[in-house]
C-alpha positions in Angstrom: -13.2 59.0 57.0 -11.0 61.1 59.2 -12.1 62.0 62.8 -10.8 63.2 66.1 -12.6 63.3 69.4 -13.3 66.7 71.0 -11.0 65.9 74.0 -8.1 64.3 72.1 -5.2 65.6 70.1 -5.1 62.5 67.9 -6.4 62.2 64.4 -8.0 58.7 63.4 -9.3 57.2 60.1 -11.3 54.3 59.1 -12.7 53.1 55.7 -16.4 53.8 55.5 -17.0 50.3 54.1 -16.6 49.0 57.8 -19.1 51.6 59.1 -21.8 50.7 56.4 -21.8 47.0 57.5 -25.0 46.0 59.1 -24.6 44.2 62.4 -28.1 42.5 62.0 -26.6 40.7 59.0 -22.9 40.5 60.1 -22.2 39.8 63.7 -18.5 40.5 63.4 -19.1 43.9 61.7 -18.3 46.0 65.0 -15.2 43.9 65.6 -14.0 44.6 62.0 -14.8 48.3 62.3 -12.8 48.4 65.6 -9.9 46.6 64.2 -9.6 48.8 61.1 -9.4 52.2 63.1 -6.2 53.7 62.2 -4.3 56.1 64.6 -2.6 58.7 62.4 -0.9 60.4 65.4 -1.1 63.7 67.2 -2.6 66.6 65.1 -0.6 69.3 66.8 -3.3 70.9 69.0 -7.0 71.4 69.5 -8.5 71.4 65.9 -11.8 73.3 65.4 -12.8 71.7 62.1 -11.7 69.5 59.3 -11.9 69.5 55.5 -10.3 67.3 52.7 -9.5 67.3 49.1 -9.4 64.8 46.3 -5.5 64.5 46.7 -5.8 63.0 50.3 -5.0 66.1 52.2 -6.7 66.8 55.4 -7.0 70.4 56.4 -7.4 71.3 60.1 -8.4 74.7 61.6 -6.2 75.3 64.5 -7.4 78.4 66.4 -4.9 78.4 69.3 -2.1 78.7 66.7 -4.0 80.9 64.4 -3.2 78.5 61.6 -4.5 75.9 59.2 -2.5 72.6 59.4 -2.4 70.1 56.5 -2.1 66.4 56.9 -1.1 64.1 54.1 -0.3 60.5 54.6 3.1 59.6 53.1 4.0 56.0 53.4 7.6 55.1 54.5 9.7 53.6 51.7 10.2 49.8 52.2 13.3 48.6 54.1 16.2 47.8 51.9 16.9 44.2 51.1 
C-alpha cells in the first residue's frame, strides 16, 4: 500500500500483510508494521490523489504543477564485485 500524510511531501509504502495482523493474537504486530514502513522519498509537491496500475506505477495528481507525476520503483544495480 502506498500513502502520504496530508501535511507531508513524502511517499511511504508498506506491505498490507503487516496491517492485517491482529494485535490480539500477535503482540509484536504493531512493531513489525512500524519496522516495515518504507520511506520512498519526496513526491515533488502536494499530491491530491493517488492511483496505481498492475505494473507497479503510482500516479499522483499534482494540482500546484497542473501535472500527473508517476512513481516507479527501480532498484539500484548491485555494486560491482
